[in-house]
N, C-alpha and C positions, 0 to 999 in steps of 0.2 A: 511406520510412517507410510502414508499413501501420497503419491505424487499426482498432481492435477495439471493438465495443460490448460493454460489460459489464453485468451486472445493475444495476437501479435507476438507470439513466440515466448511469452513468459511461462514459467512453471512455478508451482508452489507445493510444498510438502507439509502435511498436517497429520496428526495422529489418526490412526485407522478408525477410531470411534467418533470422530468429528463428522458433522453433517456439512454438505456443500449444497447450497441452493443457488442456482444460476438463473438470472433474469434475462430473457431474450430482449425484453423491452429496454432495459437500462444497460445491459452488458455487464452487470455486477455479479461477482461471485461472493457469496456470503458463507463464511466458515464459522462454525460454532461447536464448542465441546458440549457433550451431554450434561444436563443438569446444572448448567451455569448460564448466566446472562451475557457472558463474553461473546462478542462477534467481531470478526475481522472481515471487512468488506473491501474487496479488491476490484478496481476498475482500471482497465488499460485504455490509454488514449494514444492516438497517432496523429501527427501533424506534418504536412509537407506542402511545398508550393512548387509547382512545375517539376515534380519528381525529386526535389531537394528537401531532405529532412530539415525541420525547423531547428534552429540552434538551441543548445542546452539552456541558454538564458531565457528563451521564449518558453520552453517547457517548464522551467522554474516559475515563471510568471503565471502560467496556466495553473500550476499547482497552488500557488498563493491565491489566485482568483477562486479556485474551486473550494478552498477551505474557508475563505472569507476572512474578515477582520478579526483581530483579537488573538489571544493565546500567547504563549511564550515558546521561543525556540528551545529545543532540548539538544544537548550535545549528542552528536552522532557517533556511535561506536565505529572504529575503523573498519571492522569486518562488513559493515553495511555499504561501504563505498568500493565494493569489488566489482570486477567484470566490466570495467569501463563506464559504469554508471555512477551518478552522484545521488546521495540521499539527503533529504531534509526531514527533520522531525519537529512537530509543533504540538504542544499540549494545549488543547482547546479548553478543557476543564478537567476536574479530577477524574471524570469518567469517560473522557474522549481524547485520544491522541491520533493525529494524522501524520502519515508518512508519504513523502513523494520520492519515488525512485525514478530518475530521469537521465536520459542521454539524448543525443541528437534525434529529434523526431518522435521520441517515445516518452511516455509518462505512465507509471503505475502508481495510482493513488490508492492508499490503504487507510481505511478508517478503523481504529480499534476502539470499540465501545463496550461498556459493561457497567454493572452496578457496583462492583468492587474496585476501588481505585488501585489497590495493590496488584490485582490480577491484570488490570489494563496496562500498568507499567511493565509487569513481567512479560506480557504478550509481545513486547518489542522484540524479544528473542526469536519469535517466529519469523521475523523479517529476514533473518539470515538464511532461511530455508526457501526464499524466493529468488529465482535466478532467471536469466534471460539468455 
């Protein structure tokens, strides 16, 4: 596994042969395995007012706003709510799942997309390799 440092103190680990494309313009990190359509797009957001981090409830609202209407909530495995952060999962379609990992003032938005619905669901396991 190779560990990547992401903006705002987040870290993610993915297999050595995966590619990582970072966009300066959007702040997104896109991770993909070779020879598959699977992509995990990670975007870190920070919010504060007068030096005080935004409450968790606000960061949850930002997550829901970012992913838009629709989809169904997915039960969150307990290991994803570690390290003082909370995680929400929503299945947007058979080929897209969004995850929001948030704590006061911080949100890591992860979009898992691909052509194979089973691979998209299995990729949730990679969220356990993201830390703050």
